[in-house]
ZAFI-742418 format. One record per residue (C-alpha): x, y, z; residue in one letter; chain. Coordinates in nm, 3 decimals. Example, Ala and Ser with C-alpha at 12.3 -4.5 7.8 and 13.67 -1.06 7.14 Angstrom:
% ZAFI-742418
+---------+---------+---------+-------+------+
|      xx |      yy |      zz | tormi | zati |
+---------+---------+---------+-------+------+
|   1.230 |  -0.450 |   0.780 |     a |    A |
|   1.367 |  -0.106 |   0.714 |     s |    A |
+---------+---------+---------+-------+------+
//
This chain:
% ZAFI-742418
+---------+---------+---------+-------+------+
|      xx |      yy |      zz | tormi | zati |
+---------+---------+---------+-------+------+
|   0.000 |   0.000 |   0.000 |     x |    A |
|   0.128 |   0.346 |  -0.090 |     x |    A |
|   0.133 |   0.623 |   0.170 |     x |    A |
|   0.116 |   0.983 |   0.058 |     x |    A |
|   0.063 |   1.338 |   0.181 |     x |    A |
|  -0.167 |   1.577 |  -0.001 |     x |    A |
|  -0.126 |   1.953 |   0.028 |     x |    A |
|  -0.433 |   2.139 |  -0.096 |     x |    A |
|  -0.660 |   2.430 |  -0.018 |     x |    A |
|  -1.009 |   2.323 |   0.088 |     x |    A |
|  -1.313 |   2.485 |   0.241 |     x |    A |
|  -1.411 |   2.443 |   0.605 |     x |    A |
|  -1.711 |   2.229 |   0.507 |     x |    A |
|  -1.502 |   2.003 |   0.288 |     x |    A |
|  -1.244 |   1.963 |   0.569 |     x |    A |
|  -1.527 |   1.855 |   0.802 |     x |    A |
|  -1.646 |   1.597 |   0.550 |     x |    A |
|  -1.297 |   1.463 |   0.481 |     x |    A |
|  -1.216 |   1.428 |   0.849 |     x |    A |
|  -1.550 |   1.275 |   0.949 |     x |    A |
|  -1.418 |   0.923 |   0.906 |     x |    A |
|  -1.626 |   0.834 |   0.599 |     x |    A |
|  -1.383 |   0.961 |   0.337 |     x |    A |
|  -1.043 |   0.960 |   0.511 |     x |    A |
|  -0.824 |   0.653 |   0.442 |     x |    A |
|  -0.572 |   0.576 |   0.716 |     x |    A |
|  -0.284 |   0.678 |   0.489 |     x |    A |
|  -0.444 |   1.008 |   0.383 |     x |    A |
|  -0.299 |   1.298 |   0.581 |     x |    A |
|  -0.404 |   1.660 |   0.548 |     x |    A |
|  -0.145 |   1.907 |   0.669 |     x |    A |
|  -0.212 |   2.261 |   0.788 |     x |    A |
|  -0.011 |   2.522 |   0.976 |     x |    A |
|  -0.133 |   2.510 |   1.334 |     x |    A |
|   0.071 |   2.807 |   1.463 |     x |    A |
|  -0.003 |   3.177 |   1.430 |     x |    A |
|   0.226 |   3.421 |   1.252 |     x |    A |
|   0.318 |   3.554 |   1.599 |     x |    A |
|   0.431 |   3.213 |   1.725 |     x |    A |
|   0.620 |   3.142 |   1.403 |     x |    A |
|   0.794 |   3.481 |   1.412 |     x |    A |
|   0.937 |   3.478 |   1.765 |     x |    A |
|   1.268 |   3.345 |   1.892 |     x |    A |
|   1.320 |   3.186 |   2.237 |     x |    A |
|   1.516 |   3.378 |   2.499 |     x |    A |
|   1.890 |   3.301 |   2.454 |     x |    A |
|   1.975 |   3.418 |   2.806 |     x |    A |
|   1.732 |   3.173 |   2.960 |     x |    A |
|   1.863 |   2.903 |   2.724 |     x |    A |
|   2.222 |   2.954 |   2.843 |     x |    A |
|   2.112 |   2.948 |   3.206 |     x |    A |
|   1.912 |   2.628 |   3.144 |     x |    A |
|   2.210 |   2.461 |   2.971 |     x |    A |
|   2.438 |   2.547 |   3.263 |     x |    A |
|   2.187 |   2.415 |   3.517 |     x |    A |
|   2.146 |   2.093 |   3.318 |     x |    A |
|   2.522 |   2.032 |   3.324 |     x |    A |
|   2.530 |   2.108 |   3.697 |     x |    A |
|   2.249 |   1.856 |   3.751 |     x |    A |
|   2.467 |   1.600 |   3.573 |     x |    A |
|   2.741 |   1.663 |   3.827 |     x |    A |
|   2.957 |   1.896 |   3.615 |     x |    A |
|   3.142 |   2.183 |   3.785 |     x |    A |
|   3.002 |   2.467 |   3.572 |     x |    A |
|   3.088 |   2.833 |   3.623 |     x |    A |
|   2.764 |   2.996 |   3.511 |     x |    A |
|   2.773 |   3.368 |   3.423 |     x |    A |
|   2.445 |   3.369 |   3.234 |     x |    A |
|   2.187 |   3.444 |   3.501 |     x |    A |
|   2.020 |   3.785 |   3.506 |     x |    A |
|   1.914 |   3.784 |   3.868 |     x |    A |
|   2.074 |   3.875 |   4.201 |     x |    A |
|   2.211 |   3.575 |   4.390 |     x |    A |
|   2.080 |   3.720 |   4.718 |     x |    A |
|   1.766 |   3.620 |   4.901 |     x |    A |
|   1.471 |   3.858 |   4.919 |     x |    A |
|   1.503 |   4.066 |   5.241 |     x |    A |
|   1.325 |   3.903 |   5.535 |     x |    A |
|   1.098 |   4.198 |   5.611 |     x |    A |
|   0.952 |   4.177 |   5.259 |     x |    A |
|   0.894 |   3.802 |   5.286 |     x |    A |
|   0.735 |   3.847 |   5.629 |     x |    A |
|   0.490 |   4.103 |   5.492 |     x |    A |
|   0.389 |   3.859 |   5.220 |     x |    A |
|   0.341 |   3.577 |   5.473 |     x |    A |
|   0.123 |   3.804 |   5.691 |     x |    A |
|  -0.087 |   3.889 |   5.387 |     x |    A |
|  -0.136 |   3.520 |   5.315 |     x |    A |
|  -0.230 |   3.451 |   5.676 |     x |    A |
|  -0.477 |   3.741 |   5.662 |     x |    A |
|  -0.648 |   3.592 |   5.359 |     x |    A |
|  -0.515 |   3.840 |   5.103 |     x |    A |
|  -0.556 |   3.580 |   4.831 |     x |    A |
|  -0.843 |   3.725 |   4.627 |     x |    A |
|  -0.871 |   3.950 |   4.325 |     x |    A |
|  -0.773 |   4.313 |   4.364 |     x |    A |
|  -0.796 |   4.595 |   4.107 |     x |    A |
|  -0.622 |   4.482 |   3.790 |     x |    A |
|  -0.384 |   4.780 |   3.783 |     x |    A |
|  -0.249 |   4.699 |   4.128 |     x |    A |
|  -0.299 |   4.728 |   4.502 |     x |    A |
|  -0.420 |   5.087 |   4.556 |     x |    A |
|  -0.182 |   5.153 |   4.847 |     x |    A |
|   0.110 |   5.021 |   4.642 |     x |    A |
|   0.022 |   5.240 |   4.345 |     x |    A |
|   0.005 |   5.543 |   4.575 |     x |    A |
|   0.345 |   5.461 |   4.725 |     x |    A |
|   0.500 |   5.409 |   4.381 |     x |    A |
|   0.358 |   5.738 |   4.251 |     x |    A |
|   0.508 |   5.922 |   4.548 |     x |    A |
|   0.842 |   5.752 |   4.488 |     x |    A |
|   0.851 |   5.864 |   4.125 |     x |    A |
|   0.788 |   6.223 |   4.232 |     x |    A |
|   1.024 |   6.231 |   4.531 |     x |    A |
|   1.312 |   6.009 |   4.421 |     x |    A |
|   1.292 |   5.980 |   4.042 |     x |    A |
|   1.202 |   6.351 |   4.007 |     x |    A |
|   0.918 |   6.291 |   3.763 |     x |    A |
|   0.660 |   6.566 |   3.803 |     x |    A |
|   0.286 |   6.518 |   3.833 |     x |    A |
|   0.278 |   6.140 |   3.882 |     x |    A |
|  -0.045 |   6.010 |   4.038 |     x |    A |
|  -0.159 |   5.662 |   4.130 |     x |    A |
|  -0.362 |   5.655 |   3.808 |     x |    A |
|  -0.035 |   5.672 |   3.612 |     x |    A |
|   0.094 |   5.353 |   3.779 |     x |    A |
|   0.028 |   4.997 |   3.662 |     x |    A |
|   0.155 |   4.695 |   3.857 |     x |    A |
|   0.194 |   4.389 |   3.636 |     x |    A |
|   0.325 |   4.031 |   3.655 |     x |    A |
|   0.693 |   4.118 |   3.606 |     x |    A |
|   0.909 |   4.387 |   3.452 |     x |    A |
|   0.924 |   4.186 |   3.129 |     x |    A |
|   0.547 |   4.191 |   3.099 |     x |    A |
|   0.542 |   4.562 |   3.178 |     x |    A |
|   0.768 |   4.615 |   2.875 |     x |    A |
|   0.536 |   4.407 |   2.659 |     x |    A |
|   0.226 |   4.591 |   2.782 |     x |    A |
|   0.389 |   4.927 |   2.707 |     x |    A |
|   0.475 |   4.823 |   2.353 |     x |    A |
|   0.137 |   4.657 |   2.301 |     x |    A |
|  -0.044 |   4.976 |   2.402 |     x |    A |
|   0.126 |   5.204 |   2.147 |     x |    A |
|   0.267 |   4.990 |   1.861 |     x |    A |
|   0.053 |   4.853 |   1.580 |     x |    A |
|   0.120 |   4.661 |   1.256 |     x |    A |
|   0.384 |   4.834 |   1.048 |     x |    A |
|   0.492 |   5.081 |   1.317 |     x |    A |
|   0.868 |   5.115 |   1.349 |     x |    A |
|   1.043 |   5.098 |   1.684 |     x |    A |
|   1.399 |   5.230 |   1.720 |     x |    A |
|   1.610 |   4.999 |   1.938 |     x |    A |
|   1.972 |   5.088 |   2.023 |     x |    A |
|   2.205 |   4.791 |   1.994 |     x |    A |
|   2.332 |   4.623 |   2.206 |     x |    A |
|   1.979 |   4.565 |   2.337 |     x |    A |
|   1.805 |   4.339 |   2.584 |     x |    A |
|   1.711 |   4.026 |   2.392 |     x |    A |
|   1.334 |   4.053 |   2.443 |     x |    A |
|   1.273 |   4.401 |   2.298 |     x |    A |
|   1.278 |   4.303 |   1.928 |     x |    A |
|   1.065 |   3.995 |   1.989 |     x |    A |
|   0.804 |   4.197 |   2.180 |     x |    A |
|   0.789 |   4.450 |   1.897 |     x |    A |
|   0.736 |   4.169 |   1.646 |     x |    A |
|   0.463 |   4.018 |   1.863 |     x |    A |
|   0.278 |   4.350 |   1.830 |     x |    A |
|   0.320 |   4.356 |   1.453 |     x |    A |
|   0.582 |   4.628 |   1.471 |     x |    A |
|   0.915 |   4.654 |   1.292 |     x |    A |
|   1.239 |   4.675 |   1.497 |     x |    A |
|   1.488 |   4.931 |   1.363 |     x |    A |
|   1.834 |   4.883 |   1.513 |     x |    A |
|   2.085 |   5.162 |   1.575 |     x |    A |
|   2.431 |   5.028 |   1.660 |     x |    A |
|   2.644 |   5.174 |   1.939 |     x |    A |
|   3.006 |   5.070 |   1.981 |     x |    A |
|   3.244 |   5.011 |   2.270 |     x |    A |
|   3.405 |   5.346 |   2.189 |     x |    A |
|   3.082 |   5.535 |   2.267 |     x |    A |
|   3.024 |   5.338 |   2.586 |     x |    A |
|   2.750 |   5.152 |   2.395 |     x |    A |
|   2.527 |   5.463 |   2.387 |     x |    A |
|   2.370 |   5.608 |   2.076 |     x |    A |
|   2.392 |   5.978 |   1.991 |     x |    A |
|   2.096 |   6.209 |   1.923 |     x |    A |
|   2.215 |   6.226 |   1.561 |     x |    A |
|   2.203 |   5.848 |   1.526 |     x |    A |
|   1.855 |   5.842 |   1.672 |     x |    A |
|   1.727 |   6.115 |   1.443 |     x |    A |
|   1.875 |   5.951 |   1.134 |     x |    A |
|   1.678 |   5.634 |   1.211 |     x |    A |
|   1.343 |   5.815 |   1.230 |     x |    A |
|   1.100 |   5.773 |   0.939 |     x |    A |
|   0.731 |   5.862 |   0.898 |     x |    A |
|   0.654 |   5.517 |   1.040 |     x |    A |
|   0.856 |   5.560 |   1.361 |     x |    A |
|   0.634 |   5.530 |   1.668 |     x |    A |
|   0.862 |   5.448 |   1.960 |     x |    A |
|   1.219 |   5.459 |   2.089 |     x |    A |
|   1.326 |   5.202 |   2.349 |     x |    A |
|   1.596 |   5.313 |   2.593 |     x |    A |
|   1.745 |   5.095 |   2.864 |     x |    A |
|   1.952 |   5.273 |   3.129 |     x |    A |
|   2.136 |   5.127 |   3.313 |     x |    A |
|   2.171 |   4.878 |   3.032 |     x |    A |
|   2.141 |   4.505 |   3.007 |     x |    A |
|   2.379 |   4.376 |   2.864 |     x |    A |
|   2.640 |   4.656 |   2.872 |     x |    A |
|   2.599 |   4.823 |   3.212 |     x |    A |
|   2.617 |   5.166 |   3.045 |     x |    A |
|   2.426 |   5.459 |   3.196 |     x |    A |
|   2.301 |   5.760 |   3.001 |     x |    A |
|   2.387 |   6.094 |   3.164 |     x |    A |
|   2.124 |   6.360 |   3.217 |     x |    A |
|   2.270 |   6.566 |   2.935 |     x |    A |
|   2.253 |   6.269 |   2.699 |     x |    A |
|   1.893 |   6.203 |   2.797 |     x |    A |
|   1.800 |   6.568 |   2.746 |     x |    A |
|   1.945 |   6.561 |   2.394 |     x |    A |
|   1.770 |   6.236 |   2.298 |     x |    A |
|   1.438 |   6.346 |   2.449 |     x |    A |
|   1.472 |   6.672 |   2.258 |     x |    A |
|   1.480 |   6.477 |   1.931 |     x |    A |
|   1.189 |   6.256 |   2.039 |     x |    A |
|   0.971 |   6.555 |   2.131 |     x |    A |
|   1.054 |   6.747 |   1.816 |     x |    A |
|   0.987 |   6.448 |   1.590 |     x |    A |
|   0.680 |   6.320 |   1.776 |     x |    A |
|   0.828 |   5.985 |   1.881 |     x |    A |
|   0.719 |   5.817 |   2.205 |     x |    A |
|   0.986 |   5.678 |   2.439 |     x |    A |
|   0.979 |   5.365 |   2.652 |     x |    A |
|   1.258 |   5.382 |   2.909 |     x |    A |
|   1.339 |   5.059 |   3.089 |     x |    A |
|   1.483 |   5.161 |   3.426 |     x |    A |
|   1.473 |   4.823 |   3.603 |     x |    A |
|   1.839 |   4.860 |   3.707 |     x |    A |
|   1.818 |   5.227 |   3.816 |     x |    A |
|   1.910 |   5.147 |   4.177 |     x |    A |
|   2.221 |   4.950 |   4.079 |     x |    A |
|   2.492 |   5.202 |   3.990 |     x |    A |
|   2.861 |   5.243 |   4.081 |     x |    A |
|   3.151 |   5.490 |   4.078 |     x |    A |
|   2.930 |   5.772 |   4.204 |     x |    A |
|   2.707 |   5.753 |   3.896 |     x |    A |
|   2.336 |   5.826 |   3.929 |     x |    A |
|   2.080 |   5.683 |   3.688 |     x |    A |
|   1.849 |   5.964 |   3.580 |     x |    A |
|   1.496 |   5.901 |   3.456 |     x |    A |
|   1.418 |   6.004 |   3.100 |     x |    A |
|   1.077 |   6.122 |   3.222 |     x |    A |
|   1.240 |   6.366 |   3.466 |     x |    A |
|   1.395 |   6.578 |   3.190 |     x |    A |
|   1.086 |   6.801 |   3.161 |     x |    A |
|   0.708 |   6.798 |   3.193 |     x |    A |
|   0.690 |   6.750 |   2.816 |     x |    A |
|   0.924 |   6.453 |   2.843 |     x |    A |
|   0.710 |   6.298 |   3.119 |     x |    A |
|   0.403 |   6.331 |   2.895 |     x |    A |
|   0.587 |   6.148 |   2.616 |     x |    A |
|   0.763 |   5.873 |   2.815 |     x |    A |
|   0.659 |   5.532 |   2.945 |     x |    A |
|   0.887 |   5.431 |   3.232 |     x |    A |
|   0.914 |   5.059 |   3.304 |     x |    A |
|   1.067 |   4.913 |   3.618 |     x |    A |
|   0.998 |   4.653 |   3.885 |     x |    A |
|   1.103 |   4.489 |   4.208 |     x |    A |
|   1.318 |   4.207 |   4.066 |     x |    A |
|   1.666 |   4.359 |   4.069 |     x |    A |
|   1.683 |   4.616 |   4.349 |     x |    A |
|   1.499 |   4.396 |   4.599 |     x |    A |
|   1.613 |   4.054 |   4.470 |     x |    A |
|   1.253 |   3.956 |   4.394 |     x |    A |
|   1.285 |   3.800 |   4.049 |     x |    A |
|   1.053 |   3.510 |   4.119 |     x |    A |
|   0.784 |   3.732 |   4.269 |     x |    A |
|   0.699 |   3.864 |   3.920 |     x |    A |
|   0.612 |   4.225 |   4.001 |     x |    A |
|   0.666 |   4.485 |   3.733 |     x |    A |
|   0.584 |   4.855 |   3.742 |     x |    A |
|   0.490 |   5.103 |   3.473 |     x |    A |
|   0.462 |   5.480 |   3.508 |     x |    A |
|   0.288 |   5.618 |   3.199 |     x |    A |
|   0.092 |   5.919 |   3.074 |     x |    A |
|  -0.278 |   5.893 |   3.162 |     x |    A |
|  -0.412 |   5.778 |   2.825 |     x |    A |
|  -0.145 |   5.509 |   2.790 |     x |    A |
|  -0.183 |   5.392 |   3.150 |     x |    A |
|  -0.558 |   5.363 |   3.095 |     x |    A |
|  -0.506 |   5.158 |   2.778 |     x |    A |
|  -0.255 |   4.931 |   2.952 |     x |    A |
|  -0.500 |   4.884 |   3.237 |     x |    A |
|  -0.766 |   4.765 |   2.991 |     x |    A |
|  -0.522 |   4.526 |   2.822 |     x |    A |
|  -0.428 |   4.382 |   3.159 |     x |    A |
|  -0.792 |   4.320 |   3.252 |     x |    A |
|  -0.823 |   4.100 |   2.945 |     x |    A |
|  -0.491 |   3.916 |   2.983 |     x |    A |
|  -0.365 |   3.859 |   3.336 |     x |    A |
|  -0.615 |   4.028 |   3.570 |     x |    A |
|  -0.398 |   4.145 |   3.862 |     x |    A |
|  -0.043 |   4.053 |   3.954 |     x |    A |
|  -0.036 |   3.813 |   4.252 |     x |    A |
|  -0.220 |   3.981 |   4.537 |     x |    A |
|  -0.015 |   3.870 |   4.839 |     x |    A |
|   0.311 |   3.938 |   4.655 |     x |    A |
|   0.206 |   4.302 |   4.622 |     x |    A |
|   0.187 |   4.331 |   5.001 |     x |    A |
|   0.553 |   4.232 |   5.011 |     x |    A |
|   0.628 |   4.503 |   4.755 |     x |    A |
|   0.432 |   4.753 |   4.961 |     x |    A |
|   0.652 |   4.670 |   5.260 |     x |    A |
|   0.958 |   4.745 |   5.045 |     x |    A |
|   0.815 |   5.087 |   4.956 |     x |    A |
|   0.704 |   5.175 |   5.309 |     x |    A |
|   1.019 |   5.063 |   5.493 |     x |    A |
|   1.278 |   5.280 |   5.320 |     x |    A |
|   1.544 |   5.235 |   5.587 |     x |    A |
|   1.537 |   4.855 |   5.576 |     x |    A |
|   1.511 |   4.844 |   5.198 |     x |    A |
|   1.797 |   5.093 |   5.163 |     x |    A |
|   2.021 |   4.896 |   5.398 |     x |    A |
|   1.956 |   4.572 |   5.209 |     x |    A |
|   2.028 |   4.744 |   4.877 |     x |    A |
|   2.348 |   4.901 |   5.010 |     x |    A |
|   2.476 |   4.562 |   5.128 |     x |    A |
|   2.400 |   4.407 |   4.791 |     x |    A |
|   2.562 |   4.694 |   4.599 |     x |    A |
|   2.879 |   4.664 |   4.805 |     x |    A |
|   2.916 |   4.300 |   4.707 |     x |    A |
|   2.825 |   4.364 |   4.343 |     x |    A |
|   3.082 |   4.643 |   4.321 |     x |    A |
|   3.359 |   4.419 |   4.455 |     x |    A |
|   3.268 |   4.148 |   4.204 |     x |    A |
|   3.242 |   4.400 |   3.921 |     x |    A |
|   3.598 |   4.520 |   3.975 |     x |    A |
|   3.736 |   4.168 |   4.019 |     x |    A |
|   3.574 |   4.046 |   3.697 |     x |    A |
|   3.661 |   4.365 |   3.507 |     x |    A |
|   4.029 |   4.348 |   3.601 |     x |    A |
|   4.047 |   3.973 |   3.547 |     x |    A |
|   3.897 |   3.990 |   3.198 |     x |    A |
|   4.125 |   4.273 |   3.088 |     x |    A |
|   4.426 |   4.073 |   3.206 |     x |    A |
|   4.348 |   3.801 |   2.950 |     x |    A |
|   4.519 |   3.856 |   2.611 |     x |    A |
|   4.259 |   3.903 |   2.337 |     x |    A |
|   3.988 |   4.032 |   2.572 |     x |    A |
|   3.898 |   4.403 |   2.597 |     x |    A |
|   3.638 |   4.504 |   2.854 |     x |    A |
|   3.503 |   4.848 |   2.942 |     x |    A |
|   3.410 |   4.934 |   3.300 |     x |    A |
|   3.033 |   4.918 |   3.341 |     x |    A |
|   2.865 |   5.181 |   3.557 |     x |    A |
|   2.537 |   5.005 |   3.632 |     x |    A |
|   2.335 |   4.681 |   3.650 |     x |    A |
|   2.542 |   4.363 |   3.710 |     x |    A |
|   2.686 |   4.280 |   3.371 |     x |    A |
|   3.012 |   4.321 |   3.182 |     x |    A |
|   3.020 |   4.304 |   2.803 |     x |    A |
|   3.378 |   4.230 |   2.692 |     x |    A |
|   3.489 |   4.240 |   2.329 |     x |    A |
|   3.627 |   3.906 |   2.205 |     x |    A |
|   3.678 |   3.995 |   1.838 |     x |    A |
|   4.057 |   3.965 |   1.861 |     x |    A |
|   4.018 |   3.592 |   1.921 |     x |    A |
|   3.893 |   3.545 |   1.565 |     x |    A |
|   3.560 |   3.372 |   1.619 |     x |    A |
|   3.192 |   3.460 |   1.646 |     x |    A |
|   3.036 |   3.509 |   1.986 |     x |    A |
|   2.828 |   3.194 |   1.935 |     x |    A |
|   3.133 |   2.980 |   1.859 |     x |    A |
|   3.323 |   3.135 |   2.149 |     x |    A |
|   3.046 |   3.061 |   2.399 |     x |    A |
|   2.987 |   2.712 |   2.267 |     x |    A |
|   3.355 |   2.617 |   2.287 |     x |    A |
|   3.397 |   2.785 |   2.626 |     x |    A |
|   3.115 |   2.580 |   2.777 |     x |    A |
|   3.219 |   2.258 |   2.607 |     x |    A |
|   3.591 |   2.277 |   2.684 |     x |    A |
|   3.620 |   2.450 |   3.023 |     x |    A |
|   3.259 |   2.451 |   3.156 |     x |    A |
|   3.216 |   2.830 |   3.164 |     x |    A |
|   2.871 |   2.957 |   3.057 |     x |    A |
|   2.833 |   3.309 |   2.916 |     x |    A |
|   2.581 |   3.457 |   2.672 |     x |    A |
|   2.682 |   3.527 |   2.309 |     x |    A |
|   2.666 |   3.893 |   2.215 |     x |    A |
|   2.489 |   3.818 |   1.889 |     x |    A |
|   2.176 |   3.765 |   2.098 |     x |    A |
|   2.201 |   4.133 |   2.196 |     x |    A |
|   2.288 |   4.256 |   1.847 |     x |    A |
|   2.666 |   4.269 |   1.905 |     x |    A |
|   2.851 |   3.965 |   1.774 |     x |    A |
|   3.193 |   4.101 |   1.879 |     x |    A |
|   3.100 |   4.075 |   2.248 |     x |    A |
|   2.978 |   3.832 |   2.512 |     x |    A |
|   2.785 |   3.899 |   2.832 |     x |    A |
|   2.905 |   3.808 |   3.180 |     x |    A |
|   2.678 |   3.846 |   3.482 |     x |    A |
|   2.859 |   3.913 |   3.808 |     x |    A |
|   2.551 |   3.821 |   4.010 |     x |    A |
|   2.751 |   3.512 |   4.105 |     x |    A |
|   2.976 |   3.417 |   4.394 |     x |    A |
|   3.335 |   3.538 |   4.432 |     x |    A |
|   3.456 |   3.179 |   4.397 |     x |    A |
|   3.276 |   3.137 |   4.064 |     x |    A |
|   3.439 |   3.458 |   3.938 |     x |    A |
|   3.785 |   3.344 |   4.047 |     x |    A |
|   3.749 |   2.995 |   3.905 |     x |    A |
|   3.582 |   3.119 |   3.586 |     x |    A |
|   3.857 |   3.371 |   3.515 |     x |    A |
|   4.124 |   3.104 |   3.554 |     x |    A |
|   3.941 |   2.879 |   3.309 |     x |    A |
|   3.890 |   3.171 |   3.068 |     x |    A |
|   4.261 |   3.247 |   3.074 |     x |    A |
|   4.346 |   2.885 |   2.999 |     x |    A |
|   4.088 |   2.869 |   2.720 |     x |    A |
|   4.188 |   3.198 |   2.551 |     x |    A |
|   4.560 |   3.118 |   2.560 |     x |    A |
|   4.505 |   2.875 |   2.271 |     x |    A |
|   4.402 |   3.148 |   2.025 |     x |    A |
+---------+---------+---------+-------+------+
//
């Protein structure tokens, strides 16, 4: 008996008849594409893939030095966990307003005014969502439609382009080099603008580079955005993690006009070591916040209720939260310098000194291989896991996270030195 596959276009009624069992021989197969254009057009997260590969090798008993994780290796402060436990014990396990716990939104609005220096922020401008990543997606979803262009400076966080594509938008990349501290100029931004440009995505401090835009640089870029009528989404999730006396300014604080044109995205994951809590924050102009609120009612309802009571404790207990952050920053800073100096001591590696977040983004181009090949060989031969820069739009670089122990940094650098000496 011959088996065959038939590809043809048929009506819905005909498909029902053919698949009813009366006319479908066992060898007759009708193929159709089951996935949407959105599912077919999106790539998986390479950072999570590297982390998963490292964890798999560790589970097999291998001594892996993993530098791929994008989360603090500290526990959530006890006072935050205790507030969450109390909320659970008090029965705070039901639905709350989709946009967030009212008291938390009030506290966040006050924080944007007092500490981030963004004028006129009210609770109605704040949306609490299930994670900073989802806050980014909601922001893009609310303003980007099919065919809209979104300017994304490269290197970029891996999820930005995929989120834009999920909304039917078109990512437009503007490359920044090591020599400019991985920051684009106002001229580069303006040259990328077309009649279809709807949004600019800024990330400061940056993942993967650790670069931080100065206030003057933000003023110049926001000037272009306002003059050309381009909205700005500024991802400030790492704003509390800065070094060398650098302060991370908010793009929305530049002026009242800038605040009315900027969606600020942040969350509790990095500064409070709450990655698994999945609590993101958005501060947006009223019309955009309202639209995001409606989208959230139809997608996730509210972020986890009792988790938001933990976040509220973080906002209300500034002294405890500040002390925990200061302790974490002290450790991160020590690791940053150790990894920075160790990488630059390896022939063929050139690394700039990051000013924020917890990543370094060394250039490996002198070694004569792509970032993918470098990372693959590094993991295979010496069990060191880092993320290839091509995932961030910069194939000459690789990303190291120093949210790892001092011993992992020491051991990883020794293995790196041994590995790179062959090239």
